[in-house]
C-alpha atoms as one frame of an Amber mdcrd trajectory, in Angstrom:
protein
  10.821  12.887   9.825  10.122  12.561   6.085  11.062   8.864   6.183   8.612
   8.295   9.055   5.862   9.990   7.051   6.564   7.732   4.053   6.422   4.625
   6.234   3.132   5.712   7.792   1.660   6.383   4.351   2.830   2.976   3.128
   1.252   1.248   6.117  -2.036   3.061   5.574  -1.979   2.096   1.895  -1.291
  -1.556   2.698  -3.998  -1.583   5.378  -6.492  -0.232   2.867  -5.521  -2.946
   0.400  -5.883  -5.647   3.044  -9.336  -4.384   3.990 -10.403  -4.373   0.351
  -9.138  -7.933  -0.087 -11.106  -9.056   2.962 -14.232  -7.680   1.278 -13.338
  -9.436  -1.976 -12.473  -6.185  -3.727  -9.308  -6.401  -5.768  -7.578  -3.706
  -7.778  -6.627  -4.702 -11.309  -2.843  -4.709 -11.855  -2.150  -4.212  -8.131
   1.443  -5.007  -7.345   3.485  -4.789  -4.147   6.495  -4.264  -6.403   4.963
  -0.997  -7.625   4.598   0.196  -4.039   8.192  -0.652  -3.253   9.402   1.178
  -6.375   7.408   4.266  -5.407   8.914   4.297  -1.919  12.494   4.083  -3.163
């Protein structure tokens, strides 16, 4: 159940990032590698 929660949170985070990119809003020093490290 905890793993499912982590995956759902990761998807929500990535969706938010995609929506920001579509609007031309980019986060400085954003890295998918950082997300992966946090999930491990």
